[in-house]
C-alpha positions as CSV (number, residue, x, y, z in Angstrom):
1,M,85.6,118.6,114.2
2,S,82.6,121.6,114.5
3,E,85.2,123.8,115.6
4,L,87.5,123.7,113.0
5,R,84.7,123.8,110.3
6,R,83.4,127.3,111.8
7,L,86.9,128.1,111.9
8,R,87.1,127.5,108.4
9,Y,83.9,129.4,107.7
10,F,84.8,132.5,109.7
11,L,88.2,132.6,107.8
12,A,86.1,132.7,104.5
13,V,83.8,135.3,105.6
14,A,86.6,137.3,107.0
15,E,88.7,137.2,103.9
16,E,86.2,138.0,101.6
17,R,84.1,140.4,103.9
18,N,81.1,139.6,102.4
19,F,78.8,136.8,103.7
20,T,77.1,136.5,100.3
21,R,80.5,135.7,98.1
22,A,82.0,133.4,101.6
23,A,78.8,130.9,101.1
24,E,79.5,130.7,97.2
25,R,83.0,129.8,98.1
26,L,82.3,127.4,100.7
27,H,79.2,125.9,98.4
28,I,77.1,126.4,101.5
29,A,73.9,128.5,102.1
30,Q,74.4,131.9,103.5
31,P,72.0,131.7,106.6
32,A,74.0,127.9,107.3
33,L,77.2,130.2,107.1
34,S,75.8,132.9,109.4
35,R,74.8,130.5,112.3
36,Q,77.9,128.6,112.1
37,V,80.0,131.7,112.2
38,R,77.3,133.4,115.2
39,E,78.2,129.7,117.0
40,L,81.7,130.1,116.8
41,E,81.0,133.6,118.3
42,R,78.8,132.2,121.1
43,E,81.4,129.1,122.2
44,L,84.7,131.2,122.6
45,G,82.8,133.9,124.1
46,V,83.7,137.1,121.8
47,E,82.6,139.1,118.9
48,L,84.5,138.2,115.6
49,L,82.9,140.1,113.1
50,E,81.8,143.5,113.0
51,R,78.1,143.2,110.8
52,T,76.3,146.5,108.9
53,T,73.8,146.8,105.9
54,H,76.8,146.7,103.3
55,K,79.8,145.4,104.6
56,V,81.9,142.8,106.9
57,E,85.1,143.9,109.3
58,P,86.4,141.8,111.6
59,T,86.7,142.6,115.1
60,E,90.2,143.2,116.7
61,A,89.6,139.3,118.4
62,G,88.8,138.2,114.5
63,R,91.6,140.2,113.1
64,M,93.7,137.7,115.6
65,L,91.8,134.6,114.5
66,L,92.3,135.6,110.9
67,E,96.0,136.3,111.0
68,R,96.4,132.7,113.4
69,G,93.9,130.6,112.2
70,P,95.0,129.6,108.6
71,A,97.8,128.2,110.4
72,L,96.2,125.9,113.0
73,L,93.8,124.8,109.8
74,A,97.0,124.0,108.0
75,A,98.8,122.4,110.9
76,A,95.0,120.1,111.2
77,D,94.8,119.0,107.9
78,S,98.7,118.1,107.8
79,L,97.6,115.8,111.1
80,W,94.3,114.5,109.7
81,R,96.6,113.5,106.5
82,G,99.3,112.0,108.9
83,V,96.7,109.8,110.7
84,R,95.3,108.5,107.5
85,E,98.5,108.1,105.6
86,Y,99.8,106.1,109.1
87,A,96.7,103.7,109.0
88,D,96.7,102.8,105.1
89,G,100.5,102.2,105.9
90,R,101.5,104.8,103.7
91,I,104.2,105.9,106.9
92,G,105.3,104.6,110.1
93,S,107.7,102.6,111.2
94,L,109.2,99.0,111.3
95,S,112.6,96.8,112.3
96,L,114.2,94.3,110.1
97,G,116.6,91.6,111.1
98,Y,118.9,89.6,108.1
99,G,121.4,87.0,108.2
100,M,124.8,88.1,107.1
101,S,124.3,86.4,103.5
102,A,121.1,88.5,103.0
103,G,123.2,91.1,103.3
104,Y,125.3,90.9,99.9
105,E,121.7,91.7,97.4
106,T,118.6,90.7,98.9
107,A,118.3,92.7,102.0
108,P,119.4,96.0,100.1
109,Q,117.4,95.2,97.0
110,L,114.5,94.9,99.5
111,L,115.2,98.3,101.7
112,L,115.7,100.1,98.5
113,A,112.4,98.9,96.6
114,M,110.8,99.6,99.9
115,S,112.5,103.4,100.0
116,E,111.2,103.9,96.6
117,E,107.7,102.8,96.9
118,F,106.8,104.1,100.4
119,P,109.3,106.7,101.5
120,G,107.1,107.4,104.6
121,I,108.1,104.1,106.3
122,E,111.5,104.2,108.2
123,V,113.0,100.8,108.3
124,S,115.8,100.2,110.9
125,A,117.7,97.2,110.0
126,R,120.2,95.0,111.5
127,V,122.9,91.6,111.1
128,M,121.8,89.3,113.5
129,G,121.4,85.5,113.9
130,F,119.3,83.1,113.0
131,R,118.0,81.7,115.8
132,D,117.9,85.6,117.8
133,I,115.8,87.0,114.6
134,M,113.4,83.7,115.0
135,D,113.0,84.6,118.5
136,A,112.7,88.2,118.4
137,V,109.4,87.7,115.5
138,A,107.7,85.2,117.6
139,A,108.4,87.8,120.9
140,G,106.8,90.6,118.8
141,T,110.8,92.4,119.9
142,L,111.0,92.7,115.7
143,D,108.7,92.9,113.4
144,V,110.6,91.3,110.3
145,G,113.0,88.6,109.7
146,L,115.1,88.0,106.4
147,V,116.2,84.2,107.5
148,R,117.3,80.9,105.1
149,C,115.7,78.0,105.3
150,A,113.0,78.6,107.8
151,P,111.5,75.9,109.2
152,M,108.1,75.1,107.6
153,E,106.9,74.1,111.8
154,A,107.5,78.0,112.7
155,A,104.2,78.5,110.7
156,I,102.4,75.5,111.4
157,D,100.8,76.9,114.7
158,G,99.6,79.9,112.9
159,E,101.3,82.6,114.7
160,L,104.1,83.2,112.6
161,T,103.8,83.5,108.7
162,L,106.7,82.7,106.3
163,T,106.6,84.6,102.8
164,L,109.0,83.1,100.1
165,V,111.0,85.8,98.5
166,R,113.7,84.2,97.2
167,Q,114.9,80.4,95.9
168,E,118.4,81.1,95.8
169,R,121.0,79.4,93.7
170,Q,124.1,78.2,96.0
171,G,127.5,77.8,94.3
172,V,131.1,77.4,95.9
173,I,133.3,79.9,96.6
174,L,137.2,78.8,96.9
175,S,140.3,80.1,95.7
176,R,141.7,81.0,92.2
177,Q,144.6,78.2,93.2
178,H,141.9,75.3,94.5
179,R,142.0,72.3,92.4
180,L,138.7,73.2,91.3
181,A,138.9,76.7,90.4
182,Q,139.7,75.8,86.6
183,R,135.8,74.3,86.0
184,E,132.7,77.0,85.1
185,S,130.6,74.8,88.0
186,I,131.4,72.1,90.6
187,D,129.1,69.0,90.7
188,P,128.4,67.9,94.4
189,A,129.9,64.7,93.7
190,D,133.4,66.7,93.5
191,L,133.2,67.6,97.2
192,D,134.0,64.5,98.8
193,G,136.7,64.9,100.7
194,V,137.3,68.6,100.7
195,K,137.5,70.9,103.7
196,L,134.0,72.3,104.2
197,L,133.0,75.6,105.7
198,L,130.0,75.5,107.3
199,H,128.3,77.1,110.3
200,S,127.3,74.2,113.0
201,R,123.8,72.9,112.7
202,R,123.0,74.7,115.8
203,H,123.7,78.2,114.2
204,N,120.8,77.2,111.8
205,P,119.5,73.6,111.6
206,G,117.6,74.5,108.4
207,H,120.5,75.6,106.2
208,Y,123.1,73.1,107.6
209,D,120.6,70.1,106.7
210,K,120.0,71.6,103.2
211,I,123.8,71.6,102.5
212,M,124.3,68.4,103.7
213,E,121.7,66.9,102.0
214,I,122.8,68.4,98.7
215,T,125.9,66.7,99.0
216,T,124.9,63.5,100.6
217,A,122.8,63.1,97.1
218,A,125.6,63.2,95.5
219,G,127.3,61.0,97.2
220,A,129.9,63.4,98.9
221,K,131.1,63.3,102.4
222,P,132.7,66.7,102.8
223,E,135.0,67.2,105.7
224,V,132.8,69.8,107.9
225,L,134.5,72.3,109.5
226,V,132.9,75.1,111.8
227,P,134.2,78.4,111.6
228,D,134.8,81.1,114.4
229,P,131.4,82.8,115.2
230,D,133.2,86.0,114.4
231,A,135.0,84.8,111.9
232,D,135.8,87.6,109.1
233,G,134.4,88.2,105.9
234,A,137.2,88.1,103.7
235,Y,136.9,84.2,104.0
236,T,140.6,83.9,105.4
237,A,140.4,79.9,105.7
238,V,139.2,79.6,101.6
239,A,141.5,82.2,100.8
240,S,144.2,80.0,102.2
241,G,143.1,77.6,99.9
242,V,142.1,75.1,103.0
243,T,138.8,75.3,102.3
244,V,135.6,75.7,100.4
245,T,132.8,77.1,101.6
246,V,128.7,77.2,100.0
247,V,126.7,80.4,99.5
248,G,123.9,81.7,97.2
249,E,124.5,83.3,94.2
250,S,124.4,86.6,95.7
251,G,128.0,85.8,97.7
252,R,129.5,86.8,94.8
253,I,129.3,90.3,95.1
254,G,132.5,92.2,96.5
255,L,134.4,89.1,97.1
256,P,138.6,89.2,97.4
257,S,140.0,89.8,93.7
258,G,141.6,85.7,94.8
259,L,138.1,84.0,95.0
260,L,135.5,82.9,92.9
261,W,132.1,81.6,92.8
262,L,131.2,79.0,90.7
263,P,127.5,77.4,91.2
264,L,126.6,74.0,91.6
265,E,125.4,71.6,88.9
266,P,123.0,69.9,89.1
267,E,121.4,73.5,89.9
268,A,120.5,73.6,93.9
269,S,118.7,76.1,95.5
270,V,117.6,77.4,99.1
271,D,114.4,79.6,100.0
272,V,114.8,82.5,101.5
273,H,111.8,83.4,103.5
274,L,110.2,86.9,105.3
275,V,109.1,85.9,108.2
276,T,106.1,88.0,110.3
277,R,103.7,87.5,113.1
278,T,100.2,86.3,111.5
279,Q,98.6,88.9,114.0
280,N,98.9,92.5,115.5
281,R,100.9,93.1,112.4
282,S,101.3,97.1,111.1
283,K,100.1,98.2,108.5
284,A,104.0,98.9,107.6
285,V,104.7,95.1,107.8
286,E,101.9,94.6,105.1
287,R,103.5,96.8,103.0
288,F,107.1,95.5,103.7
289,L,105.4,92.2,102.5
290,Q,103.7,93.8,99.5
291,V,107.4,95.6,98.1
292,G,109.5,91.7,99.2
293,V,106.9,90.0,96.6
294,Q,107.0,92.5,94.0
295,T,111.0,92.9,94.5
296,S,110.9,88.9,94.1
297,L,108.6,89.0,90.8
298,E,110.8,91.8,89.4
299,Q,114.0,90.3,90.1
300,G,113.0,86.9,89.2
301,W,114.0,85.4,92.7
302,V,111.5,83.1,93.0
303,K,111.0,80.2,90.3
304,D,108.4,78.1,91.5
305,V,105.5,79.3,93.4
306,V,105.5,78.0,96.7
């Protein structure tokens, strides 16, 4: 803005008490500097400098401007810098919704990486159900979703974008007293007839179908038990030895002492995606996607590029 530029010129002259030295400091011609200061005085309708042959002194009004002007310039510089950083995605805010399973490791790792890479971006994160996440992203009330087994058709119409960040190896959580607990891994065929705790298909059709696909391909028919929606995270039914459940390897984190996680063998994995709107997404969201892909590579979360 021209007024701020002229203020900067005035301050240089008032501080140097000399037009020649101020012009050298500002790297402009002295006549141009004199014109700009005169223009500032004309705009304000007040004389800011007393000019004599040998010296330049601020008037009373000039002294007030000299006292308060630097703070105004600093505030303006900070504002312009903030606007540029916002436009570049270095500052801003976004909302993230993630499923409970992602809360063990995937979401915390992404949030940590984001805070380290872009500390100026505030991320508000909360645990949400799969369907709520997908609906909220599509409606624009949530910026980013982190979900398992996102339906590929969600991105077919181009409204949503799926970014693969993890192919998480699956395993079985079971009681240490369970008959399968002495093994180093679990063959899906061994789940035949076993009571398997699994969210209803309505909760996340893709995830339900994936787990059923893993067992069916091995010729197993587990007895699926649907947990109460408000079931505790201590796997009470599993700890009792009545049931087992299939979860990703990050589910090992913080397990109660009476439980263990054993990997499925042959190896099976579940895709974890970041879900965003394709259009009208902020630079902050772009930065989050950037960090998501970078973290995925660093952690070795993705084996096959999709």
